[in-house]
Steps between C-alpha positions, in 0.01 A plus 500: 500500500239371255706584190813344645322174583325510160836537317644188661182292494476499880213531746508855636385373842803272532743778393337731754528235773869438430573871532270550800283750307135522584199624302469732314853381412658845465867498391746786455784607263828315563333250731644151450234234433588134537321255277600180687612399844365504857281769651686813607444575868546858622776531759460661843724789382270558202188506720678744740585739217145480366361584843741793536405632162133474585557703818687765305222528249249570777706805602489662159352858522142531396583731209727234341357248252651150497404304191559124546286345230211638301306217332288563193127534578284216374206574279279238664503237772514149366477199721743237365432132562771294667573224249252484217409747228123479454512577130753600238443705184719558192708820528427571132268324253753406231641158394803330651799524266751320725420240764650449843865417541705474819821603325658838436469829678156616384348186352352360821147585382302559185495764229162638396435701187300815560370811334662843469456712816310217674477513875661213693257390771556340844439124477352497852455716809822596670763757590768642274836403658723608216465758223815594312770403254780382729477131414716407199304335220155618604485865389228699673372239746207479740479229766174442690477304822171314510548320838775335700553244222435659161665786312438602139733701278433719193809584290611706196243775569514833312384687803413407862175641642525386864723558799651262752281425800189581295208263543341375179191303407478235233473681166653829618746654253863453593687623193490580132614202288845524347721227360856371463707654227296506180256237631209727592240524636583210737464417866717255690298354787623286789345334806714401799383257771714503812763681300513238224381570144202288385322484165242783504273293275442269797324775693354725228151416375485313170408713199 
């Protein structure tokens, strides 16, 4: 859900509401996700089927294991504020080689020059909501949810060190820096507010 909303520059909460999906916003293979429109309301027939299925599951023999969903364990419990991020930190200590732009697939942020094998750090406390390479133009990508408003994204990584649903503290290692093509070592860093990309330099501390 988070990666889909991120790809289209949408607020994940609105996408979830339209599709009548509640937290933790679990979706499944081949499930159709609408990006616009009115809220989907479950029909009476759907609720009846769900109730029947629930009854059938209760009658499963004790020696049968039914695996519905097995979330990744978190490494720590982090209390996330509702709207504000108390403090931001730079994900790496290098200089900015390309400033913010709202155009293109993966230019909605800033590029930061790093050092070989440098660890990419979480810019604030949060929970990893995406860790993979399924979004075109971002390479190995990590997305951290800081609260109900802010997300941060760390792209072009050489190797990802965290898993989805893992809680992280500001400064925790998320990945090993990589780069795009021959432009290495480089980190592409984005901040989204209510699904919309904003200039990270507006929230990061001045160097």
